N, C-alpha and C positions, 0 to 999 in steps of 0.2 A: 348665458349665452358663454361668461366667463370658462365654465366647466370643461364646455363641450371643443371650446377652442384648445386648451388643453392637450385634446386628447385628438383632435382632428386629426394630425400627421401619423399618427400611429394606425388609425383608419384606412387613411388612404397611404398608405407603405404596404400595409396589408393586402389590399385590394388589387396592388398594382402589382404585388408579384404571381397572381396563380393563372391560372391559364397552360395551355399542353407543354408539352417543352418543343425548343425550337429545331431539332435536328429531324423530326419526321421520322423515326426511328420508336418501333413501338417494341417495350419487355417481351418475354415469352418464358416459358418455362417448358421442358419434355414431358409429353404425355406419358412415354415409359419409355425404360432404359433396357440396353442387352443385360441378360438377367447371366451372362458369363463375364461381363465388363467387371473392372475394377471399382465398387463403389468408392466414390468420395464424400467425407463427414459435410455436410453441407455447413457455410460459415455460419458460425451462430449471431444470430440478432441482435439488436442493441438493446437494451433492458429498458421498459419505458421511462423509467427516472429518468434515464439518458439521452433519451431520445429525443432530438430537435421539436419544437414545434411545427406544425404545419402551418403553409397560409391560413386556413379556414380556421385553427383553433387561436392563431393569433388576431385575428379578427373580432373571434368568440370571445374569447379573452378582453380585449380593448373593450367591448360593447361593455360588460360588466361592469369595467371600471368606470365610465361612464352615468351608469348604473348608481352605482354609489355614490360619484361626485353630485348629482344631479338629483339624489335623495332629499323630498322635502319633508319628510318626516322619521323619527327613531325607527319605525319600524321596517322601511322601505330601507334604511340605511342598514340596520342588519340583515336582512333577508340579502342584499348585495355583498354585505360583509360573508354570509354561510354561503353563498354560491361562490364567490372566489378561493373561499379555503377549501372548498370539497373539489377546484380544478386540480391540486395535490400539487408535489414538489417539483413536477415537470415546467411548470409554469413560474417559482423564483425567477429564474433570469430576467424572464420579462414584466415580474411584477416590479421587481429590481431597477428596472430601467424606467419605469414610469415617472415624470416629476411633474409633481404638481401640487404645489405649499398648503391647498385648501384641505388636500385628501390625504396629506404626507402620514398624520398618525395614525388614521386607519389604515391605508398598505402595512406601515409598519407591526400594523397589529394582525393583519393579515398573516403579514411574510412569519411573522414570528409564531404565528401558532401554526400554520404548515409546518415548518422543521421542527417543533414541538411534536403536531401527531406523526409525522414520519420520521423521525428524530435523526435529522442532517442537520447541516450548517453550513454556514457561509465562508468559515473557514478555510482557508486552502491548505494543502498537505505540504508538511514542510519540507523541503529540500534538503537530503543530506550533503554537506559542503566536500564530507570525505568520497559520494559516488564519482563527483564531477570532477576533481583533484584526481581522481582512478582514473578516468578516460570516458565517463558514460556522457553521452551527449556530446560526441566531438563538436567542435565547432561552437561552442556556444560558449560565453564567456564566467566566469564563476561571478557568483554573484559577491555581493559586498559581506565582509563581515562585521556583524557587531560586536558589544560587551556583552548582548542578554541575546542569545538564541529565542526561539518560539517557547513558551512554556517553562523560561528557567528567572522570570522574575519575579520578585517578591512581590506576590500575590496579596497579602495583607496592605504592606504600604502604600502600593496603588490605591487600594479601594476605599485605605485612610484619605489617601490624596483627591479623590473621586467625591470623596464625603463632603469635605472642605469645599471643593467646588460647588456642591449644593447646596452649601449654607451659603457661598455669596451668591449662589444665583436666587435664590429666597432673599438676600439684604439683597439686591438689586431690583426685586421685582416691587418686594415692600415700598422701596423707595420709590416706586414707579416707574421705573428704566425697566419694562417690558423687551426693549429690541435687548437689550444687553443679557436680561438675565436668559431670553433665549438662545441669544450665541455662546455664554458661558456652558447652557443645559447642552448642547450642540459638542460643543469642543472636548466635554466630557467623554461624551456618549462617543466619540471617534477616537478615544484615547482608547476606552473599554467598552468596544458595546454590551458583551455580557456582564454588566457590574450590577450588580445587589441593590444598587439603589437605580435602578433601569427606571420601576415604575414610579418612585416619585419622581428621576425627569423627567418622563413622559406625562406626568400629570402635570406638574407647574408649567410645560411647554406649552400645554392646552389650559391651560390659566392664563397665561399670558397673552394669547392671539384671541383668547375670548376680552381680556380688558383692552385689549390693542382696538378690538373691532366695537368694543359698544360704545354709545352716544353718551356724549357729557350731555347729565341728567343733576348732578350736580356741581354748582360752584365753590369757590372758595377766598374769603380775606383774613387777613390774622393781623391781629395786635399785638402789641408787648407793652407789658406793664411791670414795674414802674417805669418810669422814663430813663433813670439809673440805675445801675447796680453798683451794691458796694457787699465786700465781705465783709462775715461777722468777724472775724480775727484774722488774727497774723499767722496762725498754725496749718498746718500740713493737710489738707482734704477740706479746710474750714467750708461754713455752707454760706450763701448768701444771708446780708442780714434782714432782710425782706426780699423772699421766695420771687424767682420771674413767673408771672405770669399770662401763659399763652393763650388769648380769644382768637377761637374762630369762628368763624360766621359762614355758616354751611348754607346756601339761598339755594332752591328747587326753579333750574331753567328749561323746567321742561311743561308741555302741556298737559302733564294730567299730576295727581293728586301720588306722593312716594313716602314709601312707612322707615323711616331710619330707626334698627335695632341696633344700639350701641354698644350698649352692655347687654350681657344675656347669661352672667355668670363665672365664675372662675374659670377660666381659658376660653372664654366665648366673649370677648370683648373688641373693641374698635384699638386699633393701635397709629399714635402720630411719631411718625418717624423726622426726627429733625438731621438735617447732614448740616453740619454745625463747622465754622469757620472761627476758630478762636487765635488773637494774634496779642503778643504783648509788647509794646515797646515803651522806650525811655527818648529823654532828649539828645540824646546823644545818638540816637540814630541804632540801637542795638533793637531786634526782633526775633520774637520766638512765635512761630506758628505754628498751629495744631489745628488736624480737622479730623471728624471722623461721624461717626453715625448715632443717634442717640433713639432710642428706642424708649417711646412714653404710653403704657396701655393706659384706655380709658375703662379705670377702674367703679367708674359707676353711671347712673343716668339711666332715666325712663327712652322707652322709645317717643322716638319724634314722628307726626303725620304732618308734613309741610303740603301745601295746597301750592298751585304754579303761583310765584315769585315770593312765595313767605322763606322767614332766615331764620334757624334754628341757630343758637350758639352755645358754645361751651368752654371750659374754660379748664385748662389744663395745668397744674404747677409742674416748676422747675426750681428744686431747691438747692441745685450746684451745678458745676461741671467738672467733678471729681475724676470721671472716666476720659477725660481729655488731658487735662494736666494736674492733679494734685498737689501742686508742688507751686501754682499757681497764686495762693493767697500769701503765702510768703515772699515774694515780690513786690519789692514800692516799683511800682509798673503801672501804666493803663491798659488795661483790653479793650478787647475789641470786638466784640461777636454777632458774625452774622449766620442769620439762622434763613437754610429754607424749608421749608416743612411740606407735608403732604400726610391726609389721611388716609388708612385703609378702615372704612364702614366694614362691620364683621357682618349684615346684613341688610339688605333691602327688600323691599316690595311695593307693587305697583296699588291703588287704590283697590283694587279688586282681589290683593294678597298675594298674586302671582311674583314669585322672584327676581326680580332685578340684576344685570349684571352690573357694576358701578366701575368705572374709572377709580382709582385714586387720587382723592380731592386735591389738585394740590393750591399751594398757597407762597403767592410771592415771596422775594427774599426780603428780610427785617434786620436792622441792626442795633444794638444798645451798647453802652460804652459800660465796663466795669473798674469799680477805683479801688486801692486797697485799703484795709482798714487802718484808720487813723489819720487818715484823709479827712479835711472839712469838706464834705460833700454838701452840706446845707449850705453853708457860708458861698462857696464857689459858686454853685447854683444859682443863688439869689442877686449875686453882682458881679460876674465873672470877670468883668473889663476893673472893677477896680482891686476885686482880689489878686488877677494877674500884677497889677502895679505892686501892689504893698508886698507878694510873694517877690519880685524882681529887686525889690529895693535892699530885702530879706535876705538877696542870695540863695533863693531856694528854687533852683531853676528846675528840679524835676518837681516840685509844684507848680508850680506856675506853668509850666508845659503842659501838664494835665487839667490846672485849671482852664487852660485857654478854650479848650475842646469844650467846656458848655459852652461856650459863645453861642446864642440865638442869631437867626436870621438876622434881622434890625439892629446888632450890635456889632456886626461885622465889619464898619467902616470904622467906627470906633476902637474896636480890638485891632484891627490893620494898620491904624495910625500909631498907636502904643507902642506895638511890635517891632514897627520901621522909624520909631521916630529917631530925633537929632543925641539923644543921647546913646544909641547905640555902638558907636565907639569908644566911651568911656564906661560898659557897663564891663563885668567880668567876662572873659572865657566862655566859662559854663552857659554863663545869663544870654550869652549870643547865639550861644549854640542852641541851646530852647527856642529863643526867639524868633530864630530860622526856623527849628524843627514844626514849630506851632504856626508859623504861615504855610509852609509845606502841606503839611496834614487838615489846615482848615479851607483851602483853597485848592487842595488837588495838583499842586504842581509844583515846579522848582526845586525838587526835593537836593540838587545840588549847585542849586544857585546862593551867590554870595550877597550880601545886601546892598553895595549898588544895583545890580542886575534887578534885584525883588523891587527897590526904590524906583528905577525905571519901569518897572510891570505896573507897582501900583499907582504908580500917577497916572496912567492911564484907563484902570479899572476901580479907581476907589468911586467914581461917583456911580458906578453901577452896583455899589455894594448898599443896603440896609442901613437907614440911620436907626439911632435910638436913643 
C-alpha cells in the first residue's frame, strides 16, 4: 500500500487530463489542392525524442513505475526495469519527476540506462553570456557570472574531493551511522553526478538502506579490562604497560539460529569500530581533548552458531592510542578514555544457511582512566584515601589529584571529608587547587566553586555518599 500511495497522484493526474477538446472544433486536412496554387512547405513535426508525452502514455508509464515499486521478487523487478528502459528518452522528464525513496535507486538505474543507450544527458546546454549581452533574448536578465563556467573546473581535483567524501561515507557506515552515510553520499552525487565513483556511492546507499531496515537480531554488551591503564614508559608513542582488552558479548535476540562468520581470511574479517574521546587533565584545570575513530580488525576466530538467547564472547586487544595523541605518554597528566563501539560482522546466515543482513552491533559507552608511567598506581588503587593524604603532605598536587580519581564508591564520604577538611586554608595554593579540582571531577559539579561553597554543598550531600 505504501508503494501504491506514492504513485496514486500520478495516475489520477493522467486520468483527469484525458478527454476531447472543450472548444467544439475538429481539426481537418484538405483532401486536394489547386495544382496551380503556390505550394507551402509543411511545418516540420517535432522529433520523437522531444515530443511531449500524451495523457495515455503518462498513464502507462505510471503503471510501469507502480509495477517496479510493487515487485515481490527479483524476476518481477527486472522485468519492470526492462519495460521502463524500453520506453526511451521521451520518458526521461516523467521518470525524473517520480519521488519514491523505496525505488529511488532502481529509477536512477533506469534513467542512466536510457541515457546511455540513447546517448543523451540531463545536463542543460550552457548559455553563452556574450550572446545575451549582445542583445540575444531581449528583456531577459543576464545570468550571474561565476569564477568557473561549465567545463572549466579542474576535474581531477574535484574527483579527489569526491573520493574523500566516499571514504567519509564509508567511515560513517562502518560506525553504524547509516543516515549520515546516505546524506554524505547524496551530497557528493549532487555535486558531481557523473563522478567515476558513482557506482560505489550507489552501492553504499543501497547497503546503508538495507542495514537501516534490517531487524535487530544480535545485541551486544562490552567490558574493558584491566580496570585502569598505565603507560609503559615516558617515551613518545609508548604503549600501555598492560594492553586494553575489549570484551564484546554478542547475544542472539532472534527466534532462530544465527551463524556468525567473524573471520574468513585476510581482507575478509569483521571490524570493531571505536569512537574514542581521549582527554588529558591536570590539577590546574588544563585539558587537552582528542577525538577520533579507531578501526580494529578481528583477525582470528572460528564461526559461531548461536541459538536463541545464547551469547558469544570475543576479545579484542588494543595496545595503545598513538593514533590519537602520540605525545600523551610524555605528559604528567591523567588520561580519561571514553569508548563507544560497534561491531560490523563480516557475514551471517540463519539456521538454513541463507544470508542475513545484520545491523552493526552497538555497544554502550565505557570509560577508563590512563595514568602516566612512574605513578604508583598499585598503591594508589589499594588505598586511595591514605595515598591522597600522604601526597598532600608531600606537596605533590598533581599526584594527589590523580590518586583521588581511584576512589571507589564506598570511599566517597571519606575522600570528601579529606578534600574539604579544616586544614584546607593552611595548605599550599597548588594543593588547594588540586583538592577543588578533585572534588569537581569526583562529583561532576562545582567546577568554579570555592571552598566555602563546596563546604555548604558537602554539608547537604555528605550523608548520601557511601562509607568505607
